[in-house]
C-alpha positions in Angstrom: 164.9 234.5 -6.2 165.0 236.4 -2.8 161.5 235.1 -2.0 162.5 231.4 -2.1 164.6 231.4 1.2 161.9 233.3 3.0 159.2 230.8 1.8 161.5 227.9 2.9 162.0 229.5 6.3 158.3 230.2 6.7 157.5 226.6 5.7 160.0 225.3 8.2 158.5 227.4 11.0 155.0 226.1 10.0 156.3 222.5 10.1 157.9 223.1 13.5 154.7 224.7 14.9 152.5 221.9 13.5 154.8 219.2 15.0 154.9 220.9 18.4 151.1 221.3 18.3 150.7 217.7 17.3 152.8 216.6 20.4 150.8 218.9 22.6 147.4 217.9 21.2 148.2 214.1 21.0 149.5 214.3 24.6 146.1 215.5 25.7 144.1 213.3 23.4 145.6 210.5 21.3 142.6 210.9 19.0 143.2 214.6 18.3 142.2 215.5 14.7 144.2 217.3 12.1 141.8 220.3 12.6 142.5 220.4 16.3 146.3 220.2 15.7 146.2 222.9 13.0 144.2 225.2 15.3 146.7 224.6 18.1 149.6 225.4 15.7 147.8 228.6 14.5 147.6 227.4 10.9 144.8 226.3 8.6 143.9 222.7 8.1 145.0 223.1 4.4 148.5 224.2 5.5 148.8 221.2 7.9 147.8 218.9 5.0 150.2 220.7 2.7 153.1 219.6 5.0 151.7 216.2 6.2 149.7 214.3 3.6 147.7 212.5 6.3 147.1 212.3 10.0 149.2 209.1 10.1 152.1 211.0 8.5 151.8 213.7 11.1 151.6 211.2 14.0 154.7 209.5 12.7 156.6 212.8 12.5 155.4 213.8 15.9 156.5 210.5 17.4 159.9 210.9 15.6 160.3 214.4 17.1 159.4 213.2 20.6 161.9 210.3 20.3 164.6 212.7 19.0 164.1 215.0 21.9 164.3 212.1 24.3 167.4 210.7 22.6 169.1 214.1 22.9 168.2 214.3 26.6 169.5 210.8 27.2 172.8 211.5 25.5 174.0 213.2 28.7 173.3 210.2 30.9 176.2 208.5 32.6 176.5 204.8 31.7 179.8 204.1 33.6 180.1 201.9 36.6 178.0 198.8 37.4 176.0 197.8 34.3 172.9 197.0 36.5 173.0 200.4 38.0 173.5 202.0 34.5 170.5 200.0 33.2 168.4 201.3 36.1 169.4 204.9 35.2 168.6 204.3 31.6 165.2 202.9 32.4 164.4 205.7 34.9 165.4 208.4 32.5 163.7 206.7 29.5 160.5 206.2 31.5 160.3 209.8 32.5 160.7 211.0 28.9 158.3 208.3 27.5 155.7 209.1 30.1 155.6 212.7 29.0 154.5 211.7 25.6 152.5 208.5 26.5 149.5 209.5 24.5 151.6 210.3 21.5 152.8 206.7 21.8 149.1 205.6 22.0 148.3 207.6 18.9 151.2 206.1 17.1 150.2 202.5 18.0 146.7 203.2 16.7 148.0 204.6 13.5 151.4 203.2 12.6 152.6 199.6 12.0 154.8 197.9 14.6 157.7 198.0 12.0 157.3 201.8 11.6 157.4 202.3 15.4 160.4 200.0 15.8 162.3 201.8 13.0 161.8 205.1 14.8 163.4 203.6 17.9 166.4 202.2 16.2 168.8 205.0 17.0 167.9 205.3 20.7 168.0 201.5 20.9 171.7 201.7 20.1 172.3 203.3 23.6 170.8 200.2 25.2 172.7 197.9 23.0 176.0 199.5 23.9 175.2 199.2 27.5 174.2 195.5 27.1 177.4 194.7 25.2 179.5 196.3 27.8 177.7 194.4 30.5 178.1 191.2 28.6 181.9 191.8 28.3 182.0 192.5 32.0 180.1 189.3 32.8 177.1 191.1 34.3 174.6 190.5 31.5 173.7 187.2 29.9 175.2 186.0 26.6 172.9 183.1 25.8 170.3 185.2 24.0 171.0 187.5 21.0 171.6 191.2 21.8 168.8 192.3 19.6 166.4 190.1 21.5 167.4 191.6 24.9 167.3 195.2 23.6 163.9 194.6 22.0 162.7 193.1 25.3 163.5 196.4 27.0 161.5 198.3 24.3 158.6 195.9 24.8 158.7 196.4 28.6 158.6 200.2 28.1 155.6 199.8 25.9 153.9 197.5 28.4 154.6 200.0 31.1 153.0 202.8 29.0 150.0 200.6 28.1 149.4 199.6 31.8 149.6 203.3 33.0 147.3 204.5 30.2 144.8 201.7 31.1 145.2 202.7 34.8 146.3 199.2 35.8 149.7 200.5 37.0 150.6 203.6 38.9 152.9 206.0 37.0 155.1 206.1 40.1 155.6 202.3 40.1 156.2 201.8 36.4 159.9 202.6 36.1 160.7 200.3 39.0 158.7 197.4 37.5 160.3 198.0 34.1 163.8 198.2 35.5 163.5 195.2 37.8 162.0 193.1 34.9 164.8 194.2 32.5 167.6 193.6 35.0 166.2 190.2 35.8 165.9 189.4 32.1 169.4 190.7 31.2 171.3 189.4 34.2 174.0 186.8 33.6 172.5 184.4 36.2 169.1 184.5 34.4 170.1 182.0 31.8 172.6 179.3 31.0 176.0 180.8 29.9 
């Protein structure tokens, strides 16, 4: 009976090490193997598979952890004041966090379905939705398109930015500005008919 909590704590530590190693390895190489991730975590491949049934399950868990960390970091962001300025702050902070794990994103898009990736972003998307709704109430953001469409457009622009940077068609330093300007133009009240 006393052994069970120790095993659970040990298993939890292994899972945490494997997830951290997955983020590290996938950030270096989106094609990193289970063997490479297990070695980085200091566990055997069998242990990695005992906790994650497939590489896809591990990639999904690693992306989820990266998103959770980013969501926690964004929870301290100030969204008061001008909605356009707040949207710029959201994009800048989100881009910085997303770019840190760009290759994890690449690995996820090569492994997971679009629906799985979208579901993982649901909670962080609520932050953008609240900002959008406040901006709509203030008359700063358009109301002629559904909120989910506009929030998803921001997600799509972030993905486009990551894709362009990874493909070396866009400089990392320019991406946040391109994303923010595109989102602000798309979301702004003057962009569509009210």
